[in-house]
Biopython code that builds the backbone (N, CA, C, O; Angstrom):
import numpy as np
from Bio.PDB.StructureBuilder import StructureBuilder

atoms = [
    (1, "MET", "N", (101.100, 132.509, 109.606)),
    (1, "MET", "CA", (102.463, 132.842, 110.064)),
    (1, "MET", "C", (103.689, 132.511, 109.721)),
    (1, "MET", "O", (104.676, 133.239, 109.837)),
    (2, "ASP", "N", (103.670, 131.647, 109.384)),
    (2, "ASP", "CA", (104.460, 131.089, 108.631)),
    (2, "ASP", "C", (104.975, 131.705, 107.222)),
    (2, "ASP", "O", (106.081, 131.986, 106.761)),
    (3, "GLU", "N", (103.404, 131.790, 106.683)),
    (3, "GLU", "CA", (104.278, 133.776, 105.064)),
    (3, "GLU", "C", (104.532, 134.970, 106.414)),
    (3, "GLU", "O", (105.613, 135.544, 106.278)),
    (4, "SER", "N", (104.044, 135.248, 107.177)),
    (4, "SER", "CA", (104.833, 136.130, 107.730)),
    (4, "SER", "C", (106.172, 135.953, 107.658)),
    (4, "SER", "O", (106.671, 136.626, 106.756)),
    (5, "LEU", "N", (107.029, 135.221, 108.347)),
    (5, "LEU", "CA", (108.005, 135.132, 108.700)),
    (5, "LEU", "C", (108.925, 134.604, 107.503)),
    (5, "LEU", "O", (110.112, 134.870, 107.694)),
    (6, "ILE", "N", (108.637, 133.866, 106.221)),
    (6, "ILE", "CA", (109.322, 133.898, 105.004)),
    (6, "ILE", "C", (109.029, 135.241, 104.519)),
    (6, "ILE", "O", (109.818, 135.353, 103.581)),
    (7, "LEU", "N", (108.427, 136.227, 104.590)),
    (7, "LEU", "CA", (108.372, 137.747, 103.931)),
    (7, "LEU", "C", (109.619, 138.062, 104.768)),
    (7, "LEU", "O", (110.677, 138.354, 104.210)),
    (8, "LEU", "N", (109.482, 137.996, 106.335)),
    (8, "LEU", "CA", (110.497, 138.807, 107.409)),
    (8, "LEU", "C", (111.947, 138.493, 106.888)),
    (8, "LEU", "O", (112.837, 139.343, 106.848)),
    (9, "ILE", "N", (112.106, 137.060, 106.455)),
    (9, "ILE", "CA", (113.739, 136.521, 106.071)),
    (9, "ILE", "C", (113.780, 137.100, 104.730)),
    (9, "ILE", "O", (114.649, 137.876, 104.334)),
    (10, "VAL", "N", (113.055, 136.788, 104.242)),
    (10, "VAL", "CA", (113.531, 137.658, 102.607)),
    (10, "VAL", "C", (113.959, 138.882, 102.640)),
    (10, "VAL", "O", (115.117, 139.218, 102.393)),
    (11, "LEU", "N", (112.809, 139.814, 103.029)),
    (11, "LEU", "CA", (113.270, 141.284, 103.661)),
    (11, "LEU", "C", (114.523, 141.857, 104.070)),
    (11, "LEU", "O", (115.363, 142.680, 103.708)),
    (12, "SER", "N", (114.250, 141.012, 105.029)),
    (12, "SER", "CA", (115.754, 141.131, 105.707)),
    (12, "SER", "C", (117.049, 140.743, 105.051)),
    (12, "SER", "O", (118.109, 140.884, 105.662)),
    (13, "LEU", "N", (117.002, 140.218, 103.728)),
    (13, "LEU", "CA", (118.158, 139.322, 102.955)),
    (13, "LEU", "C", (118.148, 140.571, 101.982)),
    (13, "LEU", "O", (119.074, 140.813, 101.208)),
    (14, "CYS", "N", (117.127, 141.256, 102.089)),
    (14, "CYS", "CA", (117.309, 141.949, 100.513)),
    (14, "CYS", "C", (117.763, 143.078, 101.265)),
    (14, "CYS", "O", (118.810, 143.537, 100.808)),
    (15, "LEU", "N", (117.323, 143.668, 102.258)),
    (15, "LEU", "CA", (117.746, 145.064, 102.880)),
    (15, "LEU", "C", (119.391, 144.694, 103.482)),
    (15, "LEU", "O", (119.945, 145.478, 104.253)),
    (16, "GLY", "N", (120.088, 143.361, 102.999)),
    (16, "GLY", "CA", (121.020, 142.920, 104.167)),
    (16, "GLY", "C", (121.919, 143.383, 102.878)),
    (16, "GLY", "O", (122.814, 144.229, 102.877)),
    (17, "GLY", "N", (121.537, 142.763, 102.010)),
    (17, "GLY", "CA", (122.484, 142.535, 101.117)),
    (17, "GLY", "C", (122.330, 143.836, 99.893)),
    (17, "GLY", "O", (123.112, 143.979, 98.953)),
    (18, "GLY", "N", (120.977, 144.820, 100.212)),
    (18, "GLY", "CA", (121.367, 146.379, 99.219)),
    (18, "GLY", "C", (122.352, 146.838, 100.489)),
    (18, "GLY", "O", (123.446, 147.272, 100.128)),
    (19, "CYS", "N", (122.165, 146.808, 101.593)),
    (19, "CYS", "CA", (124.072, 147.643, 102.825)),
    (19, "CYS", "C", (124.824, 146.840, 101.875)),
    (19, "CYS", "O", (125.122, 147.595, 100.950)),
    (20, "TRP", "N", (125.277, 145.666, 101.658)),
    (20, "TRP", "CA", (126.596, 145.489, 101.715)),
    (20, "TRP", "C", (127.030, 145.923, 100.057)),
    (20, "TRP", "O", (128.191, 145.923, 99.646)),
    (21, "LEU", "N", (126.252, 146.155, 99.529)),
    (21, "LEU", "CA", (126.004, 146.690, 98.585)),
    (21, "LEU", "C", (126.599, 147.820, 98.478)),
    (21, "LEU", "O", (127.735, 147.889, 98.008)),
    (22, "ILE", "N", (126.083, 148.634, 98.800)),
    (22, "ILE", "CA", (126.533, 150.450, 98.745)),
    (22, "ILE", "C", (128.041, 150.291, 99.967)),
    (22, "ILE", "O", (128.912, 151.161, 99.954)),
    (23, "PHE", "N", (128.082, 149.699, 100.440)),
    (23, "PHE", "CA", (129.070, 149.128, 101.717)),
    (23, "PHE", "C", (130.403, 149.561, 100.189)),
    (23, "PHE", "O", (130.984, 150.603, 99.884)),
    (24, "ILE", "N", (130.403, 148.075, 99.561)),
    (24, "ILE", "CA", (131.518, 147.574, 99.005)),
    (24, "ILE", "C", (131.504, 149.098, 97.639)),
    (24, "ILE", "O", (132.575, 149.526, 97.207)),
    (25, "TRP", "N", (130.255, 149.639, 97.210)),
    (25, "TRP", "CA", (129.842, 150.797, 96.457)),
    (25, "TRP", "C", (131.384, 151.633, 97.093)),
    (25, "TRP", "O", (132.506, 151.641, 96.587)),
    (26, "ALA", "N", (131.018, 152.115, 98.042)),
    (26, "ALA", "CA", (131.684, 153.046, 98.534)),
    (26, "ALA", "C", (132.889, 152.957, 98.858)),
    (26, "ALA", "O", (133.512, 153.996, 99.079)),
    (27, "VAL", "N", (133.605, 151.524, 98.983)),
    (27, "VAL", "CA", (135.089, 151.278, 99.325)),
    (27, "VAL", "C", (135.409, 151.851, 98.112)),
    (27, "VAL", "O", (136.056, 152.895, 98.030)),
    (28, "ARG", "N", (134.820, 150.969, 96.768)),
    (28, "ARG", "CA", (135.479, 151.130, 96.142)),
    (28, "ARG", "C", (136.148, 152.537, 94.916)),
    (28, "ARG", "O", (137.070, 152.601, 94.103)),
    (29, "LYS", "N", (134.731, 153.763, 95.550)),
    (29, "LYS", "CA", (134.583, 155.049, 95.540)),
    (29, "LYS", "C", (135.695, 155.859, 95.958)),
    (29, "LYS", "O", (135.987, 156.942, 95.450)),
    (30, "GLY", "N", (136.441, 155.171, 97.113)),
    (30, "GLY", "CA", (137.342, 156.032, 98.351)),
    (30, "GLY", "C", (136.430, 156.665, 99.211)),
    (30, "GLY", "O", (136.486, 157.892, 99.136)),
    (31, "GLU", "N", (135.686, 156.260, 99.928)),
    (31, "GLU", "CA", (134.831, 157.046, 100.788)),
    (31, "GLU", "C", (135.536, 157.179, 101.980)),
    (31, "GLU", "O", (135.515, 158.166, 102.714)),
    (32, "PHE", "N", (136.424, 155.715, 102.216)),
    (32, "PHE", "CA", (136.896, 155.271, 103.337)),
    (32, "PHE", "C", (138.088, 156.116, 103.106)),
    (32, "PHE", "O", (138.692, 155.847, 104.145)),
    (33, "GLU", "N", (138.875, 156.972, 102.460)),
    (33, "GLU", "CA", (140.437, 156.956, 102.809)),
    (33, "GLU", "C", (140.483, 157.440, 104.151)),
    (33, "GLU", "O", (139.565, 157.577, 104.959)),
    (34, "ASP", "N", (141.949, 157.723, 104.274)),
    (34, "ASP", "CA", (142.368, 158.753, 105.293)),
    (34, "ASP", "C", (142.236, 160.149, 105.005)),
    (34, "ASP", "O", (142.519, 160.833, 104.021)),
    (35, "VAL", "N", (141.643, 160.431, 106.314)),
    (35, "VAL", "CA", (141.183, 161.655, 106.283)),
    (35, "VAL", "C", (142.247, 162.854, 106.653)),
    (35, "VAL", "O", (142.280, 164.052, 106.372)),
    (36, "GLU", "N", (143.117, 161.966, 107.428)),
    (36, "GLU", "CA", (144.095, 162.847, 108.622)),
    (36, "GLU", "C", (145.122, 162.884, 107.898)),
    (36, "GLU", "O", (145.934, 163.621, 108.457)),
    (37, "LYS", "N", (145.666, 162.347, 106.624)),
    (37, "LYS", "CA", (146.986, 162.661, 106.098)),
    (37, "LYS", "C", (146.873, 164.237, 105.610)),
    (37, "LYS", "O", (147.687, 164.974, 106.166)),
    (38, "PRO", "N", (146.154, 164.747, 104.836)),
    (38, "PRO", "CA", (146.351, 165.963, 104.372)),
    (38, "PRO", "C", (146.485, 166.937, 105.351)),
    (38, "PRO", "O", (147.156, 167.937, 105.097)),
    (39, "LYS", "N", (145.689, 166.732, 106.957)),
    (39, "LYS", "CA", (146.277, 167.701, 108.142)),
    (39, "LYS", "C", (147.700, 167.653, 108.216)),
    (39, "LYS", "O", (148.339, 168.705, 108.232)),
    (40, "HIS", "N", (148.179, 166.707, 108.255)),
    (40, "HIS", "CA", (149.874, 166.387, 109.101)),
    (40, "HIS", "C", (150.912, 166.569, 107.828)),
    (40, "HIS", "O", (152.109, 166.839, 107.926)),
    (41, "ARG", "N", (149.926, 166.286, 106.213)),
    (41, "ARG", "CA", (151.278, 166.967, 105.588)),
    (41, "ARG", "C", (150.845, 168.411, 105.070)),
    (41, "ARG", "O", (151.392, 168.844, 104.056)),
    (42, "MET", "N", (149.833, 169.210, 105.762)),
    (42, "MET", "CA", (150.437, 170.630, 105.493)),
    (42, "MET", "C", (151.181, 170.843, 106.569)),
    (42, "MET", "O", (151.856, 171.859, 106.403)),
    (43, "LEU", "N", (151.391, 170.258, 107.768)),
    (43, "LEU", "CA", (152.205, 170.421, 108.788)),
    (43, "LEU", "C", (153.254, 170.437, 108.541)),
    (43, "LEU", "O", (153.896, 171.144, 109.318)),
    (44, "ASP", "N", (154.098, 169.754, 107.415)),
    (44, "ASP", "CA", (155.032, 169.128, 107.106)),
    (44, "ASP", "C", (155.891, 170.298, 106.457)),
    (44, "ASP", "O", (155.345, 171.028, 105.631)),
    (45, "ASP", "N", (157.221, 170.496, 106.809)),
    (45, "ASP", "CA", (157.877, 171.447, 105.695)),
    (45, "ASP", "C", (158.778, 171.196, 104.714)),
    (45, "ASP", "O", (159.540, 172.093, 104.355)),
    (46, "GLU", "N", (158.828, 169.645, 104.009)),
    (46, "GLU", "CA", (159.963, 169.243, 103.439)),
    (46, "GLU", "C", (159.386, 170.051, 101.772)),
    (46, "GLU", "O", (160.106, 169.992, 100.775)),
]
sb = StructureBuilder()
sb.init_structure("model")
sb.init_model(0)
sb.init_chain("A")
sb.init_seg("    ")
for serial, (resi, resn, name, xyz) in enumerate(atoms, 1):
    if name == "N":
        sb.init_residue(resn, " ", resi, " ")
    sb.init_atom(name, np.array(xyz, "f"), 0.0, 1.0, " ", f" {name:<3s}", serial, name[0])
structure = sb.get_structure()
């Protein structure tokens, strides 16, 4: 029982770390930029 618990903890830490790395990569790539700005800029007549 202890071996399976340790395995699950290690697996969850690996999955969590992988998700965190993907999130950091997406932020640096610019995936979370403002998507509303181009719509509003199109309506401005400057």
